[in-house]
MIDO-897743 format. One record per atom (N, C-alpha, C): chain; atom name; x, y, z; residue in one letter. Coordinates in nm, 4 decimals, padded with zeros to 6 digits. Atoms other than C-alpha are relative to their C-alpha. Layout:
votor:A&pator:CA&xx:X&yy:Y&zz:Z&guse:a
...
END
This chain:
votor:A&pator:N&xx:-00.0905&yy:00.1027&zz:00.0461&guse:m
votor:A&pator:CA&xx:09.5008&yy:10.6542&zz:10.1526&guse:m
votor:A&pator:C&xx:-00.0735&yy:-00.1223&zz:00.0639&guse:m
votor:A&pator:N&xx:00.0386&yy:00.1091&zz:-00.0689&guse:r
votor:A&pator:CA&xx:09.4314&yy:10.2942&zz:10.2441&guse:r
votor:A&pator:C&xx:00.0996&yy:-00.1096&zz:-00.0246&guse:r
votor:A&pator:N&xx:-00.1300&yy:00.1002&zz:00.0162&guse:f
votor:A&pator:CA&xx:09.6779&yy:10.0052&zz:10.2863&guse:f
votor:A&pator:C&xx:-00.0511&yy:-00.1323&zz:00.0378&guse:f
votor:A&pator:N&xx:00.0138&yy:00.1325&zz:-00.0303&guse:h
votor:A&pator:CA&xx:09.6886&yy:09.6547&zz:10.3172&guse:h
votor:A&pator:C&xx:00.1244&yy:-00.1050&zz:00.0015&guse:h
votor:A&pator:N&xx:-00.0763&yy:00.0602&zz:-00.0299&guse:e
votor:A&pator:CA&xx:09.9352&yy:09.4216&zz:10.4276&guse:e
votor:A&pator:C&xx:-00.0240&yy:-00.1677&zz:00.0125&guse:e
votor:A&pator:N&xx:00.0221&yy:00.1480&zz:-00.0098&guse:t
votor:A&pator:CA&xx:10.0026&yy:09.0334&zz:10.3564&guse:t
votor:A&pator:C&xx:00.1449&yy:-00.0777&zz:-00.0415&guse:t
votor:A&pator:N&xx:-00.1503&yy:00.0583&zz:00.0117&guse:h
votor:A&pator:CA&xx:10.2806&yy:08.7645&zz:10.3257&guse:h
votor:A&pator:C&xx:-00.0276&yy:-00.0906&zz:-00.1195&guse:h
votor:A&pator:N&xx:00.0091&yy:00.0848&zz:00.0986&guse:e
votor:A&pator:CA&xx:10.3522&yy:08.5506&zz:10.0186&guse:e
votor:A&pator:C&xx:00.1409&yy:-00.0617&zz:00.0265&guse:e
votor:A&pator:N&xx:-00.1257&yy:00.0766&zz:-00.0117&guse:g
votor:A&pator:CA&xx:10.6181&yy:08.2853&zz:10.1009&guse:g
votor:A&pator:C&xx:00.0962&yy:00.0677&zz:00.1134&guse:g
votor:A&pator:N&xx:-00.1020&yy:-00.1109&zz:-00.0607&guse:d
votor:A&pator:CA&xx:10.9424&yy:08.4859&zz:10.2236&guse:d
votor:A&pator:C&xx:-00.0216&yy:00.1455&zz:-00.0100&guse:d
votor:A&pator:N&xx:00.0144&yy:-00.1150&zz:00.0451&guse:y
votor:A&pator:CA&xx:10.8006&yy:08.7951&zz:10.1156&guse:y
votor:A&pator:C&xx:-00.0964&yy:00.0510&zz:00.0759&guse:y
votor:A&pator:N&xx:00.0735&yy:-00.0685&zz:-00.0822&guse:r
votor:A&pator:CA&xx:10.6194&yy:09.0615&zz:10.2927&guse:r
votor:A&pator:C&xx:-00.0719&yy:00.1095&zz:-00.0836&guse:r
votor:A&pator:N&xx:00.0309&yy:-00.0772&zz:00.1056&guse:i
votor:A&pator:CA&xx:10.3756&yy:09.2616&zz:10.0608&guse:i
votor:A&pator:C&xx:-00.0836&yy:00.1254&zz:00.0873&guse:i
votor:A&pator:N&xx:00.1024&yy:-00.0904&zz:-00.0629&guse:y
votor:A&pator:CA&xx:10.2423&yy:09.6227&zz:10.1491&guse:y
votor:A&pator:C&xx:-00.0639&yy:00.0562&zz:-00.1193&guse:y
votor:A&pator:N&xx:00.0761&yy:-00.0530&zz:00.1056&guse:a
votor:A&pator:CA&xx:10.0041&yy:09.7702&zz:09.9309&guse:a
votor:A&pator:C&xx:-00.1016&yy:00.0894&zz:00.0308&guse:a
votor:A&pator:N&xx:00.0633&yy:-00.1124&zz:-00.0343&guse:g
votor:A&pator:CA&xx:09.8584&yy:10.1082&zz:09.8905&guse:g
votor:A&pator:C&xx:-00.0834&yy:00.0600&zz:-00.0900&guse:g
votor:A&pator:N&xx:00.0977&yy:-00.1081&zz:00.1055&guse:a
votor:A&pator:CA&xx:09.5645&yy:10.3126&zz:09.7421&guse:a
votor:A&pator:C&xx:00.0141&yy:00.1177&zz:00.0434&guse:a
votor:A&pator:N&xx:-00.0292&yy:-00.1367&zz:-00.0151&guse:l
votor:A&pator:CA&xx:09.6457&yy:10.6500&zz:09.7239&guse:l
votor:A&pator:C&xx:-00.1162&yy:00.1208&zz:-00.0914&guse:l
votor:A&pator:N&xx:00.1247&yy:-00.0965&zz:00.0885&guse:e
votor:A&pator:CA&xx:09.3704&yy:10.9660&zz:09.6238&guse:e
votor:A&pator:C&xx:00.1070&yy:00.0542&zz:-00.1027&guse:e
votor:A&pator:N&xx:-00.0956&yy:-00.0689&zz:00.1165&guse:a
votor:A&pator:CA&xx:09.4982&yy:11.0543&zz:09.2723&guse:a
votor:A&pator:C&xx:00.0108&yy:00.1650&zz:00.0075&guse:a
votor:A&pator:N&xx:-00.0251&yy:-00.1239&zz:00.0064&guse:p
votor:A&pator:CA&xx:09.6467&yy:11.3754&zz:09.2481&guse:p
votor:A&pator:C&xx:-00.0950&yy:00.0723&zz:-00.1172&guse:p
votor:A&pator:N&xx:00.0555&yy:-00.0627&zz:00.1202&guse:r
votor:A&pator:CA&xx:09.4523&yy:11.6360&zz:09.0208&guse:r
votor:A&pator:C&xx:-00.1140&yy:-00.0614&zz:-00.0470&guse:r
votor:A&pator:N&xx:00.0976&yy:00.0817&zz:00.0587&guse:g
votor:A&pator:CA&xx:09.1680&yy:11.4222&zz:08.9808&guse:g
votor:A&pator:C&xx:-00.0531&yy:-00.1361&zz:00.0861&guse:g
votor:A&pator:N&xx:00.0728&yy:00.1168&zz:-00.0867&guse:a
votor:A&pator:CA&xx:08.9143&yy:11.1491&zz:09.0930&guse:a
votor:A&pator:C&xx:00.0578&yy:-00.1303&zz:-00.0471&guse:a
votor:A&pator:N&xx:-00.0371&yy:00.1587&zz:-00.0216&guse:g
votor:A&pator:CA&xx:09.0310&yy:10.7871&zz:09.1540&guse:g
votor:A&pator:C&xx:00.0929&yy:-00.0402&zz:00.0892&guse:g
votor:A&pator:N&xx:-00.1008&yy:00.0431&zz:-00.0841&guse:w
votor:A&pator:CA&xx:09.3003&yy:10.6068&zz:09.3228&guse:w
votor:A&pator:C&xx:00.0870&yy:-00.0526&zz:-00.0966&guse:w
votor:A&pator:N&xx:-00.1278&yy:00.0339&zz:00.0910&guse:t
votor:A&pator:CA&xx:09.6565&yy:10.5233&zz:09.2189&guse:t
votor:A&pator:C&xx:00.0517&yy:-00.1229&zz:00.1140&guse:t
votor:A&pator:N&xx:-00.0496&yy:00.1201&zz:-00.0589&guse:a
votor:A&pator:CA&xx:09.8284&yy:10.1703&zz:09.3396&guse:a
votor:A&pator:C&xx:00.1352&yy:00.0613&zz:00.0177&guse:a
votor:A&pator:N&xx:-00.1325&yy:00.0121&zz:-00.0352&guse:a
votor:A&pator:CA&xx:10.1450&yy:10.1579&zz:09.5273&guse:a
votor:A&pator:C&xx:00.0312&yy:-00.1120&zz:00.0703&guse:a
votor:A&pator:N&xx:-00.0632&yy:00.1627&zz:-00.0552&guse:l
votor:A&pator:CA&xx:10.3630&yy:09.8586&zz:09.6282&guse:l
votor:A&pator:C&xx:00.1653&yy:00.0092&zz:00.0415&guse:l
votor:A&pator:N&xx:-00.1464&yy:-00.0028&zz:-00.0742&guse:v
votor:A&pator:CA&xx:10.6789&yy:09.7746&zz:09.8684&guse:v
votor:A&pator:C&xx:-00.0362&yy:-00.1626&zz:00.0314&guse:v
votor:A&pator:N&xx:-00.0231&yy:00.1726&zz:-00.0251&guse:v
votor:A&pator:CA&xx:10.7683&yy:09.3937&zz:09.8527&guse:v
votor:A&pator:C&xx:00.1195&yy:-00.0079&zz:00.1038&guse:v
votor:A&pator:N&xx:-00.1294&yy:00.0354&zz:-00.0689&guse:d
votor:A&pator:CA&xx:11.0258&yy:09.2917&zz:10.1272&guse:d
votor:A&pator:C&xx:00.0204&yy:-00.1356&zz:00.0119&guse:d
votor:A&pator:N&xx:-00.0328&yy:00.1262&zz:-00.0285&guse:r
votor:A&pator:CA&xx:11.2230&yy:08.9850&zz:10.1578&guse:r
votor:A&pator:C&xx:00.0633&yy:-00.0164&zz:00.1336&guse:r
votor:A&pator:N&xx:-00.0545&yy:00.0170&zz:-00.1282&guse:e
votor:A&pator:CA&xx:11.2453&yy:08.8331&zz:10.4749&guse:e
votor:A&pator:C&xx:00.0850&yy:-00.1063&zz:00.0281&guse:e
votor:A&pator:N&xx:-00.0525&yy:00.1311&zz:-00.0330&guse:g
votor:A&pator:CA&xx:11.3747&yy:08.4757&zz:10.4368&guse:g
votor:A&pator:C&xx:00.1766&yy:00.0274&zz:00.0319&guse:g
votor:A&pator:N&xx:-00.1603&yy:-00.0129&zz:-00.0360&guse:d
votor:A&pator:CA&xx:11.7665&yy:08.6079&zz:10.4055&guse:d
votor:A&pator:C&xx:00.0367&yy:00.1311&zz:00.0487&guse:d
votor:A&pator:N&xx:-00.0301&yy:-00.1515&zz:-00.0828&guse:a
votor:A&pator:CA&xx:11.7530&yy:08.9258&zz:10.6192&guse:a
votor:A&pator:C&xx:00.0338&yy:-00.0682&zz:00.1296&guse:a
votor:A&pator:N&xx:-00.0254&yy:00.0213&zz:-00.1230&guse:p
votor:A&pator:CA&xx:11.9124&yy:08.9351&zz:10.9426&guse:p
votor:A&pator:C&xx:-00.1128&yy:-00.0031&zz:00.0801&guse:p
votor:A&pator:N&xx:00.1233&yy:00.0361&zz:-00.1101&guse:r
votor:A&pator:CA&xx:11.6607&yy:08.8364&zz:11.2414&guse:r
votor:A&pator:C&xx:-00.0226&yy:00.1617&zz:00.0309&guse:r
votor:A&pator:N&xx:00.0702&yy:-00.1102&zz:-00.0638&guse:g
votor:A&pator:CA&xx:11.4349&yy:09.1268&zz:11.2982&guse:g
votor:A&pator:C&xx:-00.0203&yy:00.1235&zz:-00.1227&guse:g
votor:A&pator:N&xx:-00.0186&yy:-00.0803&zz:00.1180&guse:q
votor:A&pator:CA&xx:11.5280&yy:09.2942&zz:10.9472&guse:q
votor:A&pator:C&xx:-00.0663&yy:-00.0437&zz:-00.0944&guse:q
votor:A&pator:N&xx:00.0608&yy:00.0232&zz:00.1428&guse:r
votor:A&pator:CA&xx:11.3752&yy:09.3260&zz:10.6184&guse:r
votor:A&pator:C&xx:00.1000&yy:00.0641&zz:-00.1205&guse:r
votor:A&pator:N&xx:-00.0397&yy:-00.0585&zz:00.1434&guse:r
votor:A&pator:CA&xx:11.5171&yy:09.3955&zz:10.2702&guse:r
votor:A&pator:C&xx:-00.1148&yy:00.0304&zz:-00.0720&guse:r
votor:A&pator:N&xx:00.0849&yy:-00.0578&zz:00.1053&guse:e
votor:A&pator:CA&xx:11.3391&yy:09.5981&zz:10.0263&guse:e
votor:A&pator:C&xx:00.0257&yy:-00.0756&zz:-00.1276&guse:e
votor:A&pator:N&xx:-00.0367&yy:00.0719&zz:00.1243&guse:a
votor:A&pator:CA&xx:11.3247&yy:09.3788&zz:09.7133&guse:a
votor:A&pator:C&xx:-00.0937&yy:00.1033&zz:-00.1227&guse:a
votor:A&pator:N&xx:00.0923&yy:-00.0660&zz:00.0997&guse:f
votor:A&pator:CA&xx:11.0605&yy:09.6033&zz:09.5089&guse:f
votor:A&pator:C&xx:-00.0642&yy:00.1174&zz:00.0614&guse:f
votor:A&pator:N&xx:00.0926&yy:-00.1511&zz:-00.0214&guse:r
votor:A&pator:CA&xx:10.9042&yy:09.9456&zz:09.5192&guse:r
votor:A&pator:C&xx:-00.0589&yy:00.0351&zz:-00.1005&guse:r
votor:A&pator:N&xx:00.0593&yy:-00.0722&zz:00.1116&guse:d
votor:A&pator:CA&xx:10.6706&yy:10.1042&zz:09.2952&guse:d
votor:A&pator:C&xx:-00.1175&yy:00.1137&zz:00.0302&guse:d
votor:A&pator:N&xx:00.1098&yy:-00.1052&zz:-00.0761&guse:d
votor:A&pator:CA&xx:10.4785&yy:10.4394&zz:09.4073&guse:d
votor:A&pator:C&xx:-00.0978&yy:00.0337&zz:-00.0752&guse:d
votor:A&pator:N&xx:00.0795&yy:-00.0309&zz:00.0825&guse:s
votor:A&pator:CA&xx:10.2921&yy:10.4478&zz:09.1009&guse:s
votor:A&pator:C&xx:-00.0296&yy:-00.1186&zz:-00.1359&guse:s
votor:A&pator:N&xx:00.0250&yy:00.1062&zz:00.0792&guse:l
votor:A&pator:CA&xx:10.2008&yy:10.1253&zz:08.9403&guse:l
votor:A&pator:C&xx:-00.0905&yy:00.0266&zz:-00.0935&guse:l
votor:A&pator:N&xx:00.0592&yy:-00.0136&zz:00.1487&guse:a
votor:A&pator:CA&xx:10.0592&yy:10.0943&zz:08.5772&guse:a
votor:A&pator:C&xx:00.0084&yy:00.1196&zz:-00.0134&guse:a
votor:A&pator:N&xx:-00.0141&yy:-00.1387&zz:00.0486&guse:c
votor:A&pator:CA&xx:10.2070&yy:10.4399&zz:08.5239&guse:c
votor:A&pator:C&xx:-00.0855&yy:00.0757&zz:00.0347&guse:c
votor:A&pator:N&xx:00.0666&yy:-00.1060&zz:-00.0603&guse:g
votor:A&pator:CA&xx:09.9863&yy:10.6029&zz:08.7568&guse:g
votor:A&pator:C&xx:-00.1436&yy:00.0108&zz:-00.0501&guse:g
votor:A&pator:N&xx:00.1602&yy:00.0130&zz:00.0348&guse:y
votor:A&pator:CA&xx:09.6421&yy:10.4731&zz:08.6065&guse:y
votor:A&pator:C&xx:-00.0815&yy:00.0202&zz:00.1550&guse:y
votor:A&pator:N&xx:00.0856&yy:-00.0532&zz:-00.1120&guse:r
votor:A&pator:CA&xx:09.3544&yy:10.5902&zz:08.8249&guse:r
votor:A&pator:C&xx:-00.1190&yy:-00.1146&zz:-00.0159&guse:r
votor:A&pator:N&xx:00.1021&yy:00.1049&zz:-00.0115&guse:w
votor:A&pator:CA&xx:09.1199&yy:10.2934&zz:08.9435&guse:w
votor:A&pator:C&xx:-00.1325&yy:00.0989&zz:00.0678&guse:w
votor:A&pator:N&xx:00.1478&yy:-00.0431&zz:-00.0402&guse:r
votor:A&pator:CA&xx:08.7258&yy:10.3949&zz:09.0412&guse:r
votor:A&pator:C&xx:00.0140&yy:-00.0094&zz:00.1643&guse:r
votor:A&pator:N&xx:00.0170&yy:00.0269&zz:-00.1381&guse:t
votor:A&pator:CA&xx:08.7676&yy:10.2626&zz:09.4162&guse:t
votor:A&pator:C&xx:00.1355&yy:-00.0545&zz:00.0670&guse:t
votor:A&pator:N&xx:-00.1531&yy:00.0525&zz:-00.0442&guse:p
votor:A&pator:CA&xx:09.0802&yy:10.1978&zz:09.6372&guse:p
votor:A&pator:C&xx:00.0037&yy:-00.1273&zz:00.0093&guse:p
votor:A&pator:N&xx:-00.0002&yy:00.1382&zz:00.0207&guse:d
votor:A&pator:CA&xx:08.9675&yy:09.8219&zz:09.6638&guse:d
votor:A&pator:C&xx:00.0389&yy:-00.0343&zz:-00.1334&guse:d
votor:A&pator:N&xx:-00.0555&yy:00.0280&zz:00.1356&guse:e
votor:A&pator:CA&xx:09.0430&yy:09.8224&zz:09.2889&guse:e
votor:A&pator:C&xx:00.1438&yy:-00.0008&zz:-00.0136&guse:e
votor:A&pator:N&xx:-00.1307&yy:-00.0569&zz:-00.0010&guse:a
votor:A&pator:CA&xx:09.3786&yy:09.9839&zz:09.3291&guse:a
votor:A&pator:C&xx:00.0790&yy:-00.1025&zz:00.0823&guse:a
votor:A&pator:N&xx:-00.0625&yy:00.1000&zz:-00.0620&guse:l
votor:A&pator:CA&xx:09.4651&yy:09.7274&zz:09.6209&guse:l
votor:A&pator:C&xx:-00.0102&yy:-00.1307&zz:-00.0458&guse:l
votor:A&pator:N&xx:-00.0215&yy:00.1241&zz:00.0550&guse:r
votor:A&pator:CA&xx:09.3814&yy:09.4366&zz:09.4441&guse:r
votor:A&pator:C&xx:00.0910&yy:-00.0145&zz:-00.0969&guse:r
votor:A&pator:N&xx:-00.0752&yy:00.0145&zz:00.1270&guse:y
votor:A&pator:CA&xx:09.5689&yy:09.5079&zz:09.1337&guse:y
votor:A&pator:C&xx:00.1509&yy:00.0083&zz:00.1143&guse:y
votor:A&pator:N&xx:-00.1398&yy:-00.0235&zz:-00.0664&guse:a
votor:A&pator:CA&xx:09.8952&yy:09.6259&zz:09.3880&guse:a
votor:A&pator:C&xx:00.0416&yy:-00.1558&zz:00.0517&guse:a
votor:A&pator:N&xx:-00.0513&yy:00.1021&zz:-00.0715&guse:v
votor:A&pator:CA&xx:09.8550&yy:09.2914&zz:09.5595&guse:v
votor:A&pator:C&xx:00.0296&yy:-00.1235&zz:-00.1207&guse:v
votor:A&pator:N&xx:-00.0200&yy:00.0817&zz:00.1189&guse:g
votor:A&pator:CA&xx:09.8174&yy:09.0903&zz:09.2270&guse:g
votor:A&pator:C&xx:00.1276&yy:00.0111&zz:-00.0680&guse:g
votor:A&pator:N&xx:-00.1367&yy:-00.0334&zz:00.0669&guse:r
votor:A&pator:CA&xx:10.1256&yy:09.2697&zz:09.0701&guse:r
votor:A&pator:C&xx:00.1028&yy:-00.0588&zz:00.0877&guse:r
votor:A&pator:N&xx:-00.0929&yy:00.0463&zz:-00.0605&guse:a
votor:A&pator:CA&xx:10.3179&yy:09.1941&zz:09.3610&guse:a
votor:A&pator:C&xx:00.0103&yy:-00.1648&zz:00.0268&guse:a
votor:A&pator:N&xx:00.0102&yy:00.1528&zz:-00.0127&guse:r
votor:A&pator:CA&xx:10.2387&yy:08.8083&zz:09.3883&guse:r
votor:A&pator:C&xx:00.0472&yy:-00.0751&zz:-00.1480&guse:r
votor:A&pator:N&xx:-00.0547&yy:00.0124&zz:00.1033&guse:e
votor:A&pator:CA&xx:10.3074&yy:08.8082&zz:09.0023&guse:e
votor:A&pator:C&xx:00.1466&yy:-00.0023&zz:00.0151&guse:e
votor:A&pator:N&xx:-00.1542&yy:-00.0329&zz:-00.0183&guse:l
votor:A&pator:CA&xx:10.6629&yy:08.9417&zz:09.0743&guse:l
votor:A&pator:C&xx:00.0322&yy:-00.1035&zz:00.0625&guse:l
votor:A&pator:N&xx:-00.0558&yy:00.0810&zz:-00.0747&guse:i
votor:A&pator:CA&xx:10.7186&yy:08.7018&zz:09.3278&guse:i
votor:A&pator:C&xx:-00.0190&yy:-00.1689&zz:-00.0279&guse:i
votor:A&pator:N&xx:00.0157&yy:00.1238&zz:00.0716&guse:r
votor:A&pator:CA&xx:10.6024&yy:08.3948&zz:09.1602&guse:r
votor:A&pator:C&xx:00.0946&yy:-00.0352&zz:-00.1313&guse:r
votor:A&pator:N&xx:-00.0914&yy:00.0323&zz:00.1184&guse:s
votor:A&pator:CA&xx:10.8065&yy:08.4468&zz:08.8530&guse:s
votor:A&pator:C&xx:00.1325&yy:00.0401&zz:00.0469&guse:s
votor:A&pator:N&xx:-00.1494&yy:-00.0203&zz:-00.0294&guse:r
votor:A&pator:CA&xx:11.0960&yy:08.5417&zz:09.0426&guse:r
votor:A&pator:C&xx:00.0641&yy:00.1025&zz:-00.0954&guse:r
votor:A&pator:N&xx:-00.0240&yy:-00.0983&zz:00.1033&guse:s
votor:A&pator:CA&xx:11.1465&yy:08.8422&zz:08.8591&guse:s
votor:A&pator:C&xx:00.1550&yy:00.0500&zz:00.0490&guse:s
votor:A&pator:N&xx:-00.1271&yy:-00.0543&zz:-00.0500&guse:p
votor:A&pator:CA&xx:11.4994&yy:08.9968&zz:08.8704&guse:p
votor:A&pator:C&xx:-00.0143&yy:00.1261&zz:00.0227&guse:p
votor:A&pator:N&xx:00.0264&yy:-00.1331&zz:-00.0886&guse:q
votor:A&pator:CA&xx:11.3355&yy:09.3274&zz:08.9856&guse:q
votor:A&pator:C&xx:00.0006&yy:-00.0443&zz:00.1512&guse:q
votor:A&pator:N&xx:00.0087&yy:00.0090&zz:-00.1765&guse:l
votor:A&pator:CA&xx:11.3153&yy:09.1320&zz:09.3498&guse:l
votor:A&pator:C&xx:00.1229&yy:-00.0382&zz:00.0368&guse:l
votor:A&pator:N&xx:-00.1099&yy:00.0568&zz:-00.0632&guse:a
votor:A&pator:CA&xx:11.6756&yy:09.0445&zz:09.3420&guse:a
votor:A&pator:C&xx:00.0675&yy:00.1158&zz:00.0896&guse:a
votor:A&pator:N&xx:-00.0489&yy:-00.0731&zz:-00.0966&guse:c
votor:A&pator:CA&xx:11.8412&yy:09.2044&zz:09.6345&guse:c
votor:A&pator:C&xx:00.1514&yy:00.0128&zz:00.0174&guse:c
END
């Protein structure tokens, strides 16, 4: 497992690259927390997907992490209804 954490505006992005079950490769996972409107010191989970791209297997963990962070930024920038808390 490999993880990466970053911020995008009022959101905190947690991306993960997980070793794919039953085979070679890495899958991508993602959690996006909204910080701006949560009570101090607390976060609200805005989006979670433990198997991005329907469980597609990337060759390296870096590729899976790049996809997860890119997907999170895309959701945030589009203000997707999936991010509604």
